C-alpha positions as CSV (number, residue, x, y, z in Angstrom):
1,X,31.2,24.7,-41.5
2,X,32.2,25.4,-37.9
3,X,34.7,23.2,-36.2
4,X,32.5,22.0,-33.3
5,X,29.9,20.7,-35.8
6,X,32.4,19.0,-38.0
7,X,34.2,17.4,-35.0
8,X,31.0,15.6,-33.8
9,X,31.4,11.8,-33.5
10,X,29.1,10.3,-36.1
11,X,28.0,6.6,-36.1
12,X,26.6,5.0,-39.2
13,X,25.0,1.6,-39.1
14,X,24.3,-0.2,-42.4
15,X,27.6,1.1,-43.8
16,X,27.9,-1.9,-46.1
17,X,24.5,-1.2,-47.7
18,X,23.6,0.9,-50.7
19,X,22.8,4.2,-49.0
20,X,25.0,3.7,-46.0
21,X,28.2,3.1,-48.0
22,X,27.6,6.4,-50.0
23,X,26.8,8.3,-46.9
24,X,30.0,7.3,-45.2
25,X,32.0,8.5,-48.2
26,X,30.1,11.8,-48.3
27,X,30.7,12.5,-44.6
28,X,34.4,11.4,-44.8
29,X,35.0,13.6,-47.8
30,X,33.6,16.5,-45.8
31,X,36.0,15.8,-42.9
32,X,33.6,14.4,-40.4
33,X,34.7,12.1,-37.5
34,X,32.9,8.9,-38.6
35,X,32.6,5.5,-36.9
36,X,30.8,2.6,-38.5
37,X,29.2,-0.5,-37.0
38,X,29.7,-3.6,-39.2
39,X,29.2,-7.3,-38.5
40,X,32.4,-8.2,-40.4
41,X,35.2,-5.6,-40.9
42,X,36.5,-7.6,-43.9
43,X,33.5,-6.6,-45.9
44,X,34.5,-2.9,-46.1
45,X,38.3,-3.5,-46.6
46,X,38.0,-2.6,-50.3
47,X,36.1,0.7,-49.7
48,X,38.2,3.8,-50.5
49,X,37.1,5.3,-47.1
50,X,38.0,2.2,-45.0
51,X,41.2,3.7,-43.5
52,X,39.5,7.0,-42.8
53,X,36.8,5.7,-40.4
54,X,36.8,4.1,-37.0
55,X,35.5,0.6,-37.3
56,X,33.5,-1.2,-34.6
57,X,32.8,-4.8,-35.4
58,X,29.6,-6.1,-33.9
59,X,26.0,-7.0,-34.3
60,X,23.2,-4.5,-34.0
61,X,21.1,-7.1,-32.3
62,X,23.7,-7.4,-29.5
63,X,23.3,-4.7,-26.8
64,X,26.9,-4.9,-25.7
65,X,28.0,-4.3,-29.3
66,X,25.7,-1.3,-29.5
67,X,27.1,0.1,-26.2
68,X,30.6,0.0,-27.7
69,X,29.5,1.5,-31.0
70,X,27.4,4.3,-29.5
71,X,29.9,5.4,-26.8
72,X,30.8,9.1,-27.3
73,X,28.5,9.5,-30.3
74,X,26.7,12.7,-31.0
75,X,24.6,11.7,-34.1
76,X,23.7,8.1,-34.9
77,X,22.4,7.1,-38.3
78,X,20.1,4.1,-38.3
79,X,20.1,2.6,-41.8
80,X,19.4,-1.0,-40.9
81,X,17.0,-3.4,-42.7
82,X,15.9,-6.9,-41.7
83,X,13.3,-7.8,-44.3
84,X,15.2,-10.9,-45.3
85,X,14.9,-12.5,-41.8
86,X,11.7,-14.4,-42.5
87,X,8.0,-13.8,-42.1
88,X,8.4,-12.1,-38.7
89,X,10.9,-9.5,-40.0
90,X,8.7,-6.7,-38.7
91,X,9.0,-8.0,-35.1
92,X,12.8,-8.3,-35.4
93,X,13.0,-4.8,-36.9
94,X,11.0,-3.3,-34.1
95,X,13.1,-5.0,-31.4
96,X,16.3,-3.9,-33.1
97,X,15.1,-0.3,-33.2
98,X,13.9,-0.4,-29.6
99,X,17.3,-1.7,-28.4
100,X,19.1,0.9,-30.5
101,X,17.0,3.7,-29.0
102,X,17.5,2.5,-25.4
103,X,21.3,2.1,-25.7
104,X,21.5,5.5,-27.5
105,X,19.7,7.1,-24.6
106,X,22.0,5.5,-22.0
107,X,25.0,6.6,-24.1
108,X,23.9,10.2,-24.2
109,X,23.5,10.3,-28.0
110,X,22.1,13.7,-29.0
111,X,20.4,12.9,-32.3
112,X,19.2,9.8,-34.2
113,X,18.7,10.0,-37.9
114,X,16.6,7.3,-39.6
115,X,15.8,6.8,-43.3
116,X,12.4,5.3,-43.6
117,X,9.7,5.0,-46.3
118,X,6.8,7.3,-47.1
119,X,3.7,5.8,-45.6
120,X,0.8,8.3,-45.9
121,X,-1.7,6.0,-47.7
122,X,-4.2,4.1,-45.7
123,X,-3.4,1.0,-47.7
124,X,0.3,0.2,-47.0
125,X,2.3,-2.9,-47.3
126,X,3.7,-4.9,-44.4
127,X,7.1,-3.6,-45.5
128,X,6.2,0.0,-45.3
129,X,4.2,-0.5,-42.1
130,X,7.4,-2.1,-40.5
131,X,9.5,0.9,-41.6
132,X,7.0,3.2,-39.9
133,X,7.0,1.0,-36.8
134,X,10.8,1.1,-36.7
135,X,10.7,4.9,-36.7
136,X,8.2,4.8,-33.8
137,X,10.4,2.5,-31.8
138,X,13.5,4.6,-32.4
139,X,11.5,7.6,-31.1
140,X,10.3,5.8,-27.9
141,X,13.0,7.3,-25.7
142,X,14.1,10.8,-24.9
143,X,16.7,10.9,-27.8
144,X,15.3,13.1,-30.6
145,X,14.8,11.2,-33.9
146,X,14.7,12.8,-37.3
147,X,12.9,10.3,-39.5
148,X,13.4,11.1,-43.2
149,X,10.9,9.2,-45.3
150,X,11.6,8.6,-48.9
151,X,9.9,6.8,-51.8
152,X,11.6,5.2,-54.8
153,X,15.3,6.2,-54.9
154,X,16.7,6.7,-58.3
155,X,20.5,6.1,-58.6
156,X,23.1,3.8,-60.1
157,X,23.0,0.5,-58.3
158,X,19.7,1.0,-56.4
159,X,17.3,-2.0,-56.4
160,X,14.4,0.3,-57.5
161,X,16.3,1.7,-60.4
162,X,17.7,-1.7,-61.5
163,X,14.1,-3.1,-61.5
164,X,12.8,-0.2,-63.5
165,X,15.7,-0.3,-66.0
166,X,15.6,-4.0,-66.7
167,X,11.8,-4.2,-67.0
168,X,11.8,-1.3,-69.5
169,X,14.7,-2.6,-71.5
170,X,13.6,-6.2,-71.8
171,X,9.8,-5.9,-72.2
172,X,8.6,-3.7,-75.1
173,X,5.1,-5.0,-74.3
174,X,4.2,-5.5,-70.7
175,X,1.2,-7.0,-69.0
176,X,1.3,-5.3,-65.6
177,X,-0.8,-5.1,-62.5
178,X,-2.9,-2.1,-61.8
179,X,-0.4,-0.7,-59.3
180,X,1.7,0.7,-62.1
181,X,-0.8,3.5,-62.3
182,X,-0.4,4.4,-58.6
183,X,1.4,7.7,-58.0
184,X,4.9,7.7,-56.7
185,X,7.3,10.4,-55.5
186,X,10.8,9.4,-56.7
187,X,13.9,11.1,-55.4
188,X,17.5,11.1,-56.6
189,X,20.1,9.4,-54.5
190,X,22.2,12.6,-54.5
191,X,19.3,14.4,-52.8
192,X,18.7,11.7,-50.3
193,X,22.4,12.0,-49.4
194,X,22.1,15.8,-49.2
195,X,19.3,15.6,-46.6
196,X,21.1,12.9,-44.6
197,X,24.4,14.7,-44.6
198,X,22.7,18.0,-43.6
199,X,21.2,16.3,-40.6
200,X,24.7,15.9,-39.2
201,X,25.1,19.6,-38.8
202,X,21.8,20.7,-37.3
203,X,22.3,23.4,-34.7
204,X,19.7,21.8,-32.5
205,X,18.5,18.2,-32.3
206,X,15.3,17.6,-34.2
207,X,12.6,15.1,-33.3
208,X,10.0,14.8,-36.1
209,X,8.9,12.9,-39.2
210,X,9.7,14.5,-42.6
211,X,8.8,13.3,-46.1
212,X,11.4,13.9,-48.7
213,X,10.7,13.6,-52.5
214,X,11.9,15.0,-55.8
215,X,10.2,17.7,-57.8
216,X,7.8,15.3,-59.7
217,X,4.9,13.1,-58.7
218,X,4.2,10.5,-61.4
219,X,3.1,6.9,-61.9
220,X,5.4,3.9,-62.2
221,X,4.2,3.6,-65.8
222,X,5.3,7.2,-66.4
223,X,8.7,6.4,-65.1
224,X,9.1,3.5,-67.4
225,X,8.1,5.6,-70.4
226,X,10.6,8.3,-69.3
227,X,13.3,5.7,-69.1
228,X,12.5,4.3,-72.5
229,X,12.6,7.7,-74.1
230,X,15.9,8.5,-72.4
231,X,17.4,5.2,-73.5
232,X,16.3,5.7,-77.1
233,X,13.7,2.9,-76.9
234,X,10.2,3.0,-78.4
235,X,7.3,3.8,-76.2
236,X,6.4,0.8,-74.1
237,X,3.0,-0.8,-74.5
238,X,1.6,-1.3,-71.0
239,X,-1.4,-3.6,-70.6
240,X,-2.9,-3.6,-67.1
241,X,-4.5,-6.8,-65.9
242,X,-6.1,-7.3,-62.5
243,X,-4.9,-10.8,-61.7
244,X,-1.2,-10.0,-61.0
245,X,-0.9,-9.9,-57.3
246,X,2.2,-8.4,-55.6
247,X,3.4,-12.0,-55.0
248,X,3.1,-13.0,-58.6
249,X,4.6,-9.7,-59.7
250,X,7.7,-10.3,-57.6
251,X,8.1,-13.7,-59.1
252,X,7.9,-12.2,-62.6
253,X,10.4,-9.5,-61.6
254,X,12.7,-12.1,-60.2
255,X,12.6,-13.9,-63.5
256,X,13.3,-11.0,-65.9
257,X,15.5,-8.6,-63.8
258,X,18.6,-9.1,-61.7
259,X,16.6,-8.2,-58.6
260,X,15.8,-11.5,-56.8
261,X,12.2,-12.4,-55.9
262,X,12.9,-12.0,-52.1
263,X,14.0,-8.4,-52.6
264,X,11.4,-7.6,-55.3
265,X,8.6,-8.7,-53.0
266,X,8.8,-5.7,-50.5
267,X,9.6,-3.3,-53.4
268,X,6.4,-4.4,-55.2
269,X,4.5,-4.5,-52.0
270,X,5.3,-0.8,-51.4
271,X,3.9,0.1,-54.8
272,X,0.4,-1.1,-54.0
273,X,-0.1,2.2,-52.2
274,X,0.4,5.8,-53.3
275,X,3.9,6.8,-52.1
276,X,3.6,10.6,-52.2
277,X,5.2,13.1,-49.8
278,X,2.8,15.0,-47.5
279,X,3.4,18.8,-47.7
280,X,2.5,19.0,-44.0
281,X,5.6,16.9,-43.3
282,X,8.0,19.0,-45.3
283,X,11.6,19.2,-44.2
284,X,12.2,22.6,-45.9
285,X,12.0,24.7,-42.7
286,X,14.6,22.4,-41.1
287,X,16.9,21.7,-44.1
288,X,16.5,23.9,-47.1
289,X,16.4,22.4,-50.6
290,X,19.8,21.5,-52.2
291,X,21.7,24.3,-53.9
292,X,20.4,24.4,-57.5
293,X,17.1,22.7,-56.5
294,X,16.0,19.0,-56.3
295,X,16.9,16.7,-59.2
296,X,14.2,15.8,-61.6
297,X,13.6,12.2,-62.6
298,X,15.0,12.4,-66.1
299,X,18.2,14.0,-64.8
300,X,18.4,11.4,-62.0
301,X,18.1,8.6,-64.5
302,X,20.7,10.2,-66.8
303,X,23.1,10.5,-63.9
304,X,22.6,6.9,-62.9
305,X,23.1,5.6,-66.5
306,X,26.2,7.7,-66.8
307,X,27.7,6.2,-63.6
308,X,26.9,2.7,-64.9
309,X,28.4,3.4,-68.3
310,X,31.5,4.9,-66.8
311,X,31.9,2.0,-64.4
312,X,31.6,4.5,-61.5
313,X,28.9,2.8,-59.4
314,X,30.0,3.3,-55.7
315,X,27.6,0.9,-54.0
316,X,25.0,-1.5,-55.2
317,X,21.8,-3.1,-53.8
318,X,23.5,-6.5,-53.7
319,X,26.3,-5.2,-51.4
320,X,24.2,-5.7,-48.3
321,X,23.5,-9.1,-46.7
322,X,21.4,-10.1,-43.7
323,X,22.7,-11.7,-40.5
324,X,21.3,-15.1,-41.7
325,X,22.6,-14.8,-45.3
326,X,25.1,-17.4,-46.5
327,X,27.9,-14.8,-46.5
328,X,27.6,-14.6,-42.7
329,X,27.7,-18.3,-42.3
330,X,30.6,-18.9,-44.6
331,X,33.3,-17.7,-42.4
332,X,35.4,-19.9,-40.1
333,X,34.9,-23.5,-41.0
334,X,38.5,-24.9,-41.2
335,X,39.3,-28.5,-42.2
336,X,39.9,-29.6,-38.7
337,X,36.4,-28.5,-37.6
338,X,35.1,-31.9,-38.6
339,X,33.2,-31.0,-41.7
340,X,33.7,-33.1,-44.8
341,X,35.7,-31.2,-47.5
342,X,35.4,-32.2,-51.1
343,X,37.7,-30.5,-53.6
344,X,38.4,-30.1,-57.3
345,X,42.0,-28.7,-57.6
346,X,43.7,-27.8,-60.8
347,X,46.8,-25.8,-61.6
348,X,48.8,-24.6,-64.6
349,X,52.2,-23.0,-65.1
350,X,52.6,-20.5,-67.9
351,X,54.9,-17.9,-69.3
352,X,52.1,-15.3,-69.3
353,X,52.8,-12.6,-66.7
354,X,51.1,-12.7,-63.3
355,X,49.6,-9.3,-63.8
356,X,47.9,-10.4,-67.1
357,X,46.4,-13.5,-65.5
358,X,45.2,-11.5,-62.5
359,X,43.4,-9.1,-64.8
360,X,41.3,-11.9,-66.2
361,X,40.6,-13.4,-62.7
362,X,39.5,-10.1,-61.2
363,X,37.2,-9.6,-64.2
364,X,35.4,-13.0,-63.9
365,X,31.6,-13.1,-64.1
366,X,29.1,-10.4,-65.0
367,X,29.4,-9.3,-68.6
368,X,32.7,-11.1,-69.0
369,X,31.3,-14.5,-68.3
370,X,33.0,-17.5,-66.8
371,X,35.6,-18.4,-69.4
372,X,33.7,-21.0,-71.3
373,X,30.8,-23.3,-70.6
374,X,28.7,-20.2,-70.1
375,X,25.6,-22.1,-71.1
376,X,26.1,-24.4,-68.1
377,X,26.6,-21.5,-65.8
378,X,23.4,-19.9,-67.2
379,X,21.5,-23.1,-66.7
380,X,22.7,-23.4,-63.1
381,X,21.5,-19.8,-62.6
382,X,18.1,-20.6,-64.0
383,X,17.7,-23.6,-61.6
384,X,18.8,-21.4,-58.7
385,X,16.2,-18.8,-59.5
386,X,13.5,-21.5,-59.9
387,X,14.1,-22.7,-56.4
388,X,14.2,-19.2,-54.9
389,X,17.9,-18.3,-55.1
390,X,19.6,-15.2,-56.4
391,X,20.4,-16.7,-59.8
392,X,23.2,-15.6,-62.2
393,X,21.8,-12.2,-63.3
394,X,22.9,-10.3,-60.2
395,X,26.1,-9.4,-62.2
396,X,28.8,-7.1,-60.8
397,X,29.2,-3.6,-59.5
398,X,32.2,-3.0,-61.8
399,X,33.2,-5.1,-64.7
400,X,36.9,-5.0,-64.0
401,X,37.6,-4.4,-60.3
402,X,36.3,-6.2,-57.1
403,X,36.0,-5.4,-53.5
404,X,35.6,-7.8,-50.6
405,X,31.9,-8.4,-49.7
406,X,30.4,-7.5,-53.1
407,X,28.5,-9.9,-55.3
408,X,29.6,-11.5,-58.5
409,X,26.6,-13.2,-60.1
410,X,25.6,-15.9,-57.5
411,X,28.9,-15.6,-55.7
412,X,30.2,-13.2,-53.1
413,X,33.8,-12.0,-52.7
414,X,35.0,-13.5,-49.4
415,X,38.7,-12.9,-49.6
416,X,40.8,-10.8,-52.0
417,X,44.5,-10.2,-52.1
418,X,45.2,-7.9,-55.0
419,X,47.2,-9.6,-57.7
420,X,47.5,-12.8,-55.7
421,X,44.3,-14.4,-54.5
422,X,40.5,-14.4,-55.0
423,X,38.1,-16.5,-53.0
424,X,34.4,-16.5,-53.9
425,X,31.6,-18.0,-51.7
426,X,28.5,-19.5,-53.4
427,X,25.2,-17.8,-52.5
428,X,23.2,-20.1,-54.7
429,X,20.9,-22.6,-53.0
430,X,23.0,-25.7,-52.3
431,X,22.9,-28.8,-50.0
432,X,26.1,-27.4,-48.4
433,X,28.6,-24.6,-48.7
434,X,30.8,-24.0,-51.7
435,X,33.8,-21.8,-52.6
436,X,35.8,-21.1,-55.8
437,X,39.3,-19.9,-55.3
438,X,42.1,-18.7,-57.6
439,X,45.7,-18.1,-56.4
440,X,48.7,-16.8,-58.3
441,X,52.4,-17.1,-57.5
442,X,55.8,-16.8,-59.3
443,X,57.9,-19.9,-59.6
444,X,61.2,-20.1,-61.5
445,X,60.4,-17.1,-63.6
446,X,56.9,-18.5,-64.5
447,X,53.4,-17.8,-63.3
448,X,51.6,-20.6,-61.4
449,X,47.8,-20.4,-61.3
450,X,45.9,-22.7,-58.9
451,X,42.1,-23.0,-59.2
452,X,40.3,-24.8,-56.5
453,X,36.6,-25.6,-56.0
454,X,35.7,-26.6,-52.4
455,X,32.4,-28.0,-51.1
456,X,31.3,-28.8,-47.6
457,X,28.3,-31.1,-48.1
458,X,25.3,-31.1,-45.8
459,X,24.6,-34.7,-45.0
460,X,24.2,-37.5,-47.5
461,X,22.2,-35.3,-49.9
462,X,25.1,-32.9,-50.2
463,X,27.6,-35.7,-50.9
464,X,25.3,-37.1,-53.6
465,X,24.9,-33.7,-55.1
466,X,28.7,-33.3,-55.4
467,X,29.3,-36.6,-57.1
468,X,26.3,-36.1,-59.4
469,X,27.7,-32.9,-60.8
470,X,31.3,-34.1,-60.8
471,X,31.1,-35.1,-64.5
472,X,30.3,-31.5,-65.3
473,X,33.3,-30.4,-63.2
474,X,35.5,-32.5,-65.6
475,X,34.4,-30.2,-68.4
476,X,33.8,-26.8,-66.7
477,X,36.8,-26.3,-64.5
478,X,39.6,-27.4,-67.0
479,X,37.9,-25.2,-69.6
480,X,37.9,-22.2,-67.2
481,X,41.5,-22.6,-66.3
482,X,42.6,-23.0,-69.9
483,X,40.6,-20.0,-71.2
484,X,41.8,-17.7,-68.4
485,X,45.4,-18.3,-69.5
486,X,44.4,-18.2,-73.2
487,X,42.6,-14.8,-72.8
488,X,45.5,-13.4,-70.7
489,X,48.0,-14.5,-73.4
490,X,45.9,-13.0,-76.2
491,X,45.7,-9.7,-74.3
492,X,49.4,-9.7,-73.6
């Protein structure tokens, strides 16, 4: 690679998301000069590439923040999504894209690269229509836009793959809507990253729409059968019924998979149409196929499962949050701000080493559970799913290690001081805001563990909720504290 191409200033938006986080790593590993735009720089502190990029903290909906982020940029990657912003998400996405294009033009950006969705069928969902509209808004100025449109992305941690994996594992007999027989054009995440990365070194800016897909076109039902065979499961019995609408399907997916209903809805909506790449929109003349060829579906699934088994998942669908998500609202409410603060604080002093205790704390949740009373945590997760929340099955990216900003069941890591402190923010639906914090210190040669649950109630209803569940706290929290020490002592 020539030095001038590698020295280009690259901006990546959506760096805390599934694709964006992996693209940052891929470009940094290749020696690119990368800048990222994030709403909260704390969220990417735990990323291995955090110290190797230039960080601009700001909001993509704020033009002054965009001006700062796009200053001196040659190639800007637009990897933003706003589908969780309510029923008018398409209007918000269009305005965000228009602002980004206009500020890019004013800043002298040479190339915009956008990852959209294949939308060649006449019958497309609101989600896919919005993705296409976003591309059109980005291309509304003089800055050339290379819009790469992909279908289902197969990779460890992708929402599409998690949905496919859990449906196939948990349901040997499935009653499914007729859309499972629609053709799709899946592509491996490694190939998506190859095309995105290659766009950074184009000799001339490109302004066009290109479909990217893997070497196979098959139905969603075919993909489930392939996954079942790969996993050593019996062939799945799929019974198609006409009454399962996308809305009902997303509710069902939210019930039996870790993917919440709110995210499943646009994914399912995209499957009502045939998502197949158009040969007339091939990218091959601009970016040749990857060395060794495109990855077939079976290999892509195998690679994804290998990453999951080896605890090597780099990014996950649950990493990203929207500007209105609880994560964004959680920051900056000190005691003196006037909010009522209710607490359950407990501590224990033990001879077990600080390092052993921390290992248990950092591994909390997911497959390790919550150190006792797991049936109560499970029940709370069921209630949360029932009222439209994320529930408990979101799990963790890695069973043993955490990063700031990632999800742990229905919590999110808000603060993390390795070996000392872990603060989790509750993303379940609550009449207020809740945190669970663990802190460790050494005192007189012993280890002191402090566990504190904090709740900022919203009105009288929030206060009544706290006092109503306080009897459960008397059982759950002491059990958790005791079992953390017990497990650490046993491992020691």
